[in-house]
C-alpha positions in Angstrom: 49.6 -27.7 5.0 51.5 -24.8 6.5 54.8 -23.9 4.9 57.1 -21.0 4.8 59.1 -20.5 1.6 62.5 -18.9 1.3 61.1 -15.6 0.1 59.3 -14.9 3.4 60.5 -11.4 4.7 62.0 -11.6 8.1 64.3 -8.6 8.5 63.9 -4.9 7.8 66.1 -5.4 4.8 63.8 -8.1 3.4 60.7 -5.8 3.9 62.4 -2.7 2.4 63.9 -4.6 -0.5 60.3 -5.5 -1.6 59.1 -1.8 -1.4 57.0 -2.3 1.8 56.5 0.7 4.0 58.0 -0.4 7.3 57.6 1.8 10.4 60.0 1.5 13.4 58.1 1.0 16.6 58.7 0.7 20.3 56.0 -0.9 22.6 53.9 -1.0 19.4 54.1 2.8 19.0 55.8 4.5 16.1 59.1 6.3 17.0 59.1 8.4 13.8 56.9 11.3 12.7 54.8 11.7 9.6 54.8 7.9 9.0 51.2 8.1 7.7 52.1 10.7 5.0 51.7 9.2 1.5 55.3 10.1 0.6 56.9 8.7 3.8 59.9 6.5 3.2 62.7 5.1 5.3 66.0 3.8 4.1 68.0 0.7 5.2 70.7 3.0 6.3 68.3 4.9 8.6 67.1 1.5 10.1 70.7 0.3 10.6 71.9 3.5 12.3 68.8 4.5 14.3 66.2 1.7 14.6 68.1 -1.6 14.4 66.5 -2.9 17.6 63.0 -1.5 17.0 59.8 -3.4 16.2 58.7 -3.5 12.5 55.3 -2.3 11.7 53.9 -2.8 8.1 51.8 0.2 7.0 48.4 -1.0 5.8 47.6 1.4 3.0 48.2 -1.3 0.4 47.5 -4.3 2.7 44.7 -5.9 4.7 45.3 -7.5 8.1 42.7 -9.8 9.6 43.6 -9.5 13.3 42.0 -12.3 15.4 41.5 -11.5 19.1 39.2 -14.2 20.3 40.5 -17.8 20.0 37.0 -19.1 19.1 37.3 -17.3 15.8 40.1 -19.7 14.8 37.7 -22.7 14.9 35.8 -21.2 11.9 38.6 -19.7 9.7 39.1 -22.9 7.6 35.4 -22.8 6.8 34.9 -19.2 5.8 38.3 -17.6 4.9 39.5 -18.2 1.4 43.1 -19.1 0.8 45.7 -16.8 2.5 49.3 -16.9 1.5 50.6 -15.0 4.6 49.7 -16.1 8.1 51.6 -15.3 11.2 51.4 -15.1 15.0 53.4 -15.9 18.2 53.7 -18.7 20.7 51.1 -17.4 23.1 48.8 -16.2 20.3 49.3 -18.3 17.2 47.6 -17.9 13.8 46.1 -14.6 14.7 47.0 -12.5 11.7 46.0 -13.1 8.0 47.6 -10.7 5.5 46.5 -9.9 2.0 47.3 -7.2 -0.6 44.6 -4.8 -1.7 42.0 -2.6 0.0 39.0 -3.3 2.3 36.6 -1.4 4.5 38.0 -1.4 8.1 35.7 -3.1 10.5 35.8 -4.2 14.2 33.6 -7.0 15.2 32.7 -6.3 18.8 30.1 -8.0 20.9 27.3 -5.7 22.2 27.4 -4.5 25.8 24.3 -6.6 26.6 26.6 -9.6 26.4 29.2 -8.3 28.9 28.7 -11.1 31.4 29.6 -13.5 28.7 32.6 -11.8 27.1 34.3 -10.3 30.2 36.1 -13.5 30.8 38.1 -13.2 27.5 41.5 -11.6 27.3 40.3 -9.1 24.6 36.9 -8.7 26.1 34.2 -7.9 23.5 36.5 -7.8 20.5 36.4 -10.9 18.3 38.4 -9.8 15.3 39.1 -6.9 13.1 39.6 -6.1 9.4 42.5 -3.5 9.4 43.3 -1.4 6.4 44.3 2.3 6.3 47.3 4.5 5.6 47.1 5.4 9.3 47.3 1.8 10.5 50.1 -0.7 10.8 50.6 -4.2 12.1 53.7 -5.7 13.7 55.1 -8.3 11.4 57.7 -11.2 11.5 60.3 -11.4 12.8 60.0 -8.6 15.2 59.5 -9.2 18.9 56.3 -8.6 20.8 56.8 -5.9 23.4 55.0 -7.5 26.4 56.4 -11.0 26.2 59.5 -10.6 24.1 58.2 -13.5 21.9 59.2 -13.4 18.3 56.3 -12.9 15.8 56.8 -15.7 13.3 55.5 -16.8 10.0 53.3 -19.9 10.2 52.5 -19.9 6.5 54.0 -17.9 3.7 53.6 -18.3 0.0 53.3 -14.6 -0.8 51.1 -11.7 0.0 48.2 -12.0 -2.5 44.8 -10.4 -3.0 41.8 -12.0 -1.4 39.8 -14.0 -3.9 36.3 -13.6 -2.4 34.1 -11.2 -0.6 36.2 -10.5 2.5 33.6 -8.4 4.3 31.0 -11.1 4.0 33.4 -14.0 4.8 34.7 -12.3 7.9 31.2 -11.4 8.8 30.2 -15.1 8.7 33.4 -15.9 10.7 32.4 -13.3 13.4 28.7 -14.2 13.5 29.6 -17.9 13.9 31.9 -17.1 16.7 29.4 -14.9 18.5 26.6 -17.4 18.2 28.9 -20.1 19.5 29.9 -17.9 22.5 26.2 -17.2 23.4 25.1 -20.8 22.7 22.6 -21.9 25.4 24.0 -24.3 28.0 20.8 -26.3 27.9 17.1 -26.1 27.4 16.6 -23.7 24.5 19.2 -25.1 22.1 16.8 -26.3 19.5 14.8 -23.1 19.5 18.0 -21.1 19.4 19.2 -23.0 16.3 15.8 -22.9 14.7 15.6 -19.2 15.1 19.0 -18.7 13.5 17.7 -20.6 10.5 14.6 -18.4 10.5 16.6 -15.2 10.4 18.9 -16.4 7.6 16.0 -17.9 5.6 14.0 -14.6 5.9 16.8 -12.1 5.3 19.5 -13.6 3.2 19.9 -15.5 -0.1 21.8 -18.3 1.5 21.0 -21.7 0.3 19.2 -23.9 2.8 22.0 -26.4 2.8 24.5 -23.6 3.5 22.4 -22.7 6.5 22.4 -26.3 7.6 26.2 -26.3 7.6 26.5 -22.9 9.3 24.3 -24.0 12.2 25.8 -27.5 12.5 29.4 -26.1 12.8 28.2 -23.7 15.6 26.6 -26.6 17.4 29.7 -28.8 17.2 32.1 -26.1 18.3 29.7 -25.1 21.1 29.8 -28.7 22.3 26.1 -29.3 21.9 25.3 -32.7 23.4 23.5 -33.8 20.1 24.7 -31.6 17.2 23.2 -33.9 14.6 19.7 -32.7 15.7 20.7 -29.2 14.6 21.9 -30.4 11.2 18.9 -29.7 9.0 17.5 -26.4 10.2 17.8 -24.8 6.8 16.3 -27.5 4.7 13.5 -29.0 6.9 10.4 -27.5 8.4 11.2 -24.2 6.6 7.7 -22.9 7.2 8.0 -23.4 11.0 11.5 -22.1 11.1 10.6 -18.8 9.4 8.3 -18.0 12.4 11.1 -17.8 14.8 13.7 -15.1 14.7 15.8 -12.7 16.7 13.4 -12.3 19.7 13.7 -16.1 20.2 17.5 -15.9 20.1 17.6 -13.1 22.6 15.2 -14.9 24.9 17.4 -18.1 24.7 20.5 -16.1 25.7 18.7 -14.5 28.7 20.3 -12.0 31.1 18.2 -9.2 29.6 19.8 -9.7 26.1 18.0 -7.3 23.8 16.8 -8.0 20.2 18.9 -5.0 19.1 22.0 -6.8 20.4 21.2 -9.9 18.4 20.6 -7.6 15.4 24.1 -6.2 15.7 25.5 -9.7 15.3 23.5 -10.4 12.2 24.3 -7.0 10.7 27.8 -8.5 10.2 26.3 -10.6 7.3 24.3 -7.7 5.8 21.0 -8.0 7.6 19.8 -4.4 8.1 18.0 -2.6 10.9 15.1 -2.0 8.4 14.7 -5.8 7.9 14.7 -6.6 11.6 12.4 -3.7 12.5 10.1 -4.7 9.6 10.0 -8.3 10.7 9.2 -7.2 14.3 6.5 -4.8 13.1 4.7 -7.2 10.8 3.2 -10.1 12.8 1.4 -13.2 11.7 -0.9 -13.4 8.6 -4.2 -15.2 9.0 -6.3 -16.2 6.1 -9.8 -14.9 6.8 -11.5 -15.7 3.5 -10.8 -15.9 -0.1 -8.5 -12.9 -0.9 -8.9 -11.5 2.6 -6.1 -11.7 5.1 -5.9 -10.5 8.7 -2.4 -9.1 9.4 -1.2 -8.4 13.0 0.9 -5.2 13.2 3.2 -4.6 16.2 3.5 -0.8 16.6 4.9 1.6 19.2 2.5 4.3 20.4 3.6 6.8 23.0 6.7 4.6 23.7 4.5 1.7 24.5 4.1 -1.5 22.4 0.7 -1.9 20.8 -0.6 -4.7 18.6 -3.3 -3.9 16.0 -5.0 -5.9 13.3 -5.9 -4.9 9.7 -7.7 -6.8 7.0 -6.3 -6.6 3.5 -6.5 -8.2 0.1 -3.9 -10.4 -1.5 -2.6 -7.7 -3.9 -2.2 -5.3 -1.0 0.1 -7.9 0.7 2.4 -7.7 -2.3 2.6 -4.0 -2.7 4.5 -2.1 0.0 2.9 1.3 -0.5 -0.6 -0.1 -0.5 0.1 -2.1 2.6 1.5 1.0 4.4 -1.5 3.0 3.4 -3.9 0.4 4.8 -2.0 0.3 8.2 -2.3 4.1 8.5 -5.9 4.1 7.3 -7.2 1.2 9.4 -5.0 1.3 12.5 -3.5 4.8 12.6 0.0 3.5 13.5 3.4 3.8 11.8 5.4 0.9 10.3 9.2 1.3 10.1 10.3 2.0 6.6 11.9 -1.0 4.8 13.7 -1.4 1.6 11.3 -3.0 -1.0 13.5 -6.1 -1.2 13.3 -6.6 2.5 9.5 -6.0 2.5 9.0 -8.6 -0.1 11.2 -11.2 1.8 9.3 -10.5 5.0 5.8 -10.6 3.5 6.5 -13.7 1.5 7.8 -15.5 4.5 4.8 -14.4 6.6 2.4 -15.4 3.8 3.9 -18.9 3.4 3.7 -19.4 7.1 0.1 -18.1 7.3 -2.7 -20.0 9.1 -6.4 -20.2 8.5 -8.7 -18.4 10.9 -11.1 -20.5 12.9 -13.7 -18.0 11.7 -12.7 -18.5 8.0 -15.5 -17.1 5.9 -16.2 -19.9 3.4 -19.1 -18.0 1.9 -16.6 -15.4 0.6 -15.0 -18.0 -1.7 -15.6 -16.7 -5.3 -16.1 -20.3 -6.6 -18.7 -21.0 -4.0 -20.4 -17.7 -4.8 -20.7 -18.6 -8.5 -22.1 -22.0 -7.6 -24.7 -20.2 -5.5 -25.6 -17.9 -8.4 -26.3 -20.9 -10.6 -28.3 -22.6 -7.8 -30.4 -19.4 -7.4 -31.0 -19.3 -11.2 -32.4 -22.9 -11.1 -34.5 -22.0 -8.0 -36.1 -19.1 -9.9 -36.7 -20.8 -13.2 -37.0 -24.4 -12.0 -35.6 -27.5 -13.8 -38.1 -29.3 -15.9 -38.0 -33.0 -16.6 -39.6 -32.5 -20.0 -36.8 -31.5 -22.5 -39.4 -29.6 -24.6 -39.1 -26.8 -22.1 -35.5 -26.4 -23.0 -36.2 -26.6 -26.8 -39.3 -24.4 -26.8 -38.7 -21.9 -24.0 -34.9 -22.2 -23.2 -35.7 -23.2 -19.6 -33.5 -25.6 -17.6 -34.0 -29.3 -18.2 -33.2 -32.0 -15.6 -32.4 -35.5 -17.1 -33.6 -37.9 -14.4 -31.9 -40.9 -16.0 -28.5 -39.3 -16.2 -28.7 -37.0 -13.2 -27.7 -34.0 -15.3 -29.0 -30.5 -15.9 -29.0 -28.8 -19.3 -29.5 -25.1 -19.7 -29.3 -22.2 -22.2 -26.3 -19.9 -21.6 -28.2 -16.7 -22.8 -30.9 -17.2 -20.2 -28.4 -17.8 -17.4 -26.5 -14.7 -18.5 -29.8 -12.6 -18.5 -30.6 -13.8 -15.0 -27.1 -12.7 -13.8 -27.6 -9.3 -15.3 -31.0 -8.9 -13.7 -29.3 -9.5 -10.4 -26.7 -6.8 -11.3 -24.0 -9.5 -11.5 -22.0 -8.4 -14.6 -19.2 -10.4 -16.1 -17.7 -10.7 -19.5 -19.0 -13.5 -21.6 -15.6 -15.2 -21.8 -15.3 -15.1 -18.0 -18.8 -16.6 -17.6 -18.0 -19.4 -20.0 -14.7 -20.1 -18.2 -16.5 -20.2 -14.8 -19.1 -22.6 -16.1 -16.3 -24.9 -17.4 -13.9 -24.7 -14.5 -16.3 -24.2 -11.5 -19.4 -26.0 -12.5 -17.6 -28.5 -14.8 -20.0 -27.8 -17.5 -19.7 -28.9 -21.1 -21.0 -27.2 -24.3 -23.2 -29.6 -26.3 -24.0 -29.2 -30.0 -27.3 -31.2 -30.4 -30.5 -31.3 -32.5 -34.0 -30.2 -31.5 -37.1 -32.4 -32.4 -37.2 -30.7 -35.8 -33.6 -31.8 -36.5 -32.3 -28.2 -36.3 -29.0 -27.4 -34.6 -29.4 -26.7 -31.0 -26.7 -25.6 -28.6 -26.9 -26.0 -24.8 -24.7 -26.6 -21.7 -24.8 -29.7 -19.6 -23.6 -30.3 -16.0 -23.4 -33.8 -14.6 -24.5 -34.5 -11.0 -25.4 -30.9 -10.1 -26.0 -29.8 -6.5 -29.6 -28.6 -6.8 -32.5 -28.9 -4.4 -35.2 -31.5 -5.2 -37.9 -29.0 -4.8 -36.4 -27.0 -7.7 -37.0 -29.9 -10.0 -40.5 -30.0 -11.6 -41.3 -33.6 -12.5 -43.9 -33.9 -15.3 -45.9 -37.0 -16.2 -45.3 -39.8 -13.6 -44.9 -39.0 -9.9 -41.4 -39.5 -8.6 -41.2 -39.8 -4.8 -37.6 -38.7 -4.4 -35.0 -37.1 -6.6 -31.5 -37.9 -5.4 -29.5 -34.8 -4.6 -26.0 -35.1 -6.0 -23.2 -32.8 -5.0 -21.1 -31.9 -8.1 -18.4 -30.6 -5.7 -17.5 -34.2 -4.9 
C-alpha cells in the first residue's frame, strides 16, 4: 500500500537538512555553474535569496533513479522491481520515478530502429526506461513543479531512500524486456510460435528456472491481451526439446516489417544474453545422429557476405570440446564460426544435442555393440558349433546344446580369433562385452574326467543353422534364436 510518512522531503530546506545535493533548475536546466563538481554545495540562504522559485534537482552521484518513460513498463514493475521506499510522479505521468541510495551502471533501454513503426506512436518514442546514476546527472524531485505543465511532482510512496536489495541491472532488464516483447506481441497468427521462441531463447541462454520462464511469458501474454493467455502458460516447462529449436529468428519473423534478428538480440541483451551466444546459436544448426558416435552438424556460415550452409561429421567428444569442434569446421568445411565464450558454446551444443534427430540413413552397422555381436558370429562361422560337447572338452571348440538352445565356448580361443583378425582389446574389456552385449555367463564346470573346466555360455544365441554341426542323429532344422530379443 502506498503511503507517505512525515519525513518525506518536500522543500529545499528538507532536502538540504538531510545533506542531499540539490541543484536549482529552470525548465529542467541548472541555473548554477559547477554543480557537478564533487565539492559543490549550496546553502539554504542562497536558495532563499536567489532560487526560491526554482525547480529542485537531486544530484545522482549517491542515488539511483529509475525513470520510466513508457507506461507499459508500469504493468511489470510489481513483478520485477524489489521494494522501493521512494516513488514519485505527477498527475499526467504518475509512478514514473523510483529512487534508491547507492550506485549503479547507467543504462537506457531503447527499442531498436527496426521497430520504429511500432514505437513512433508513444510520447517518448523508442525509450522505455532508464537507470540514471552519475555525478553529472540529476532528477527533479517532489515538490517542485514540472516546467511544461506546472504540475507539482509529488511523492506517491515514501518510507525512506534505501539501497536496492537485489540485482537492479538484471531486474530492470527483465522489466524492459517484458515491456518490449509486450509491445511487439503479434496481433494474431504467430502468437504461439512467438511465445515458444521466447522460451527457447531463455532456455538456451540463461539459467532461469523453467517455471520462471512460464511466469515471464504468461505475464506478457496477459498484458498484451492475448485472446487465450493460458495456452502460453507452460512454455518453459513443457515440450522443452521442441522449444529449444525456436529462437530469435522466429521472434523476428513473427514481428514482421523487416524486423532483424539483431534487433531482437538487442532486447535480450538486456538480460545478459550476449552477441556471441546469439551468433553461435545462429551459426550452429541442427545436429543429426548418423551412427553410433557419429553426428552430422549443420553449420551456417557467411562466405563473401553471402549465407552458406555446410555440413560436417564429428564424434561425440568433438561436440563437447569447443576447440576440437572449431578445428573440424575449418578442416572439413573451410568456414569460420563466430567465437563464443566456452559457457555459451556448452549451452548451445547441449541444447542442439538434446534436440537432435536420427538420420533416415542412420548407419546401424556402425553400432559398436552390433559390431561385437558380428565378431562373435564370425568366430562361430569359422570354427563351427558342434553338438558333441567332447569337442569343447578336448579341442576347446564351440559347443551348441540343442536341448537348451545355448552355445558354450572357450574364452582363450575366441580371444585368439579376434587377435588373428587384428581386433585387439584388453581382456577386461572383452569379458565385459561378453557379459553386457552377448549376455554371457562364466561357468565353472567339470570335464568327463571330473577335472575343473571353465567355459562361457550364451543362451539363445543368434547364429546361423549352417554353422551348427550336428553329430549322430540327423536334425532337419535347428531353430534360430535371436539373443537380441
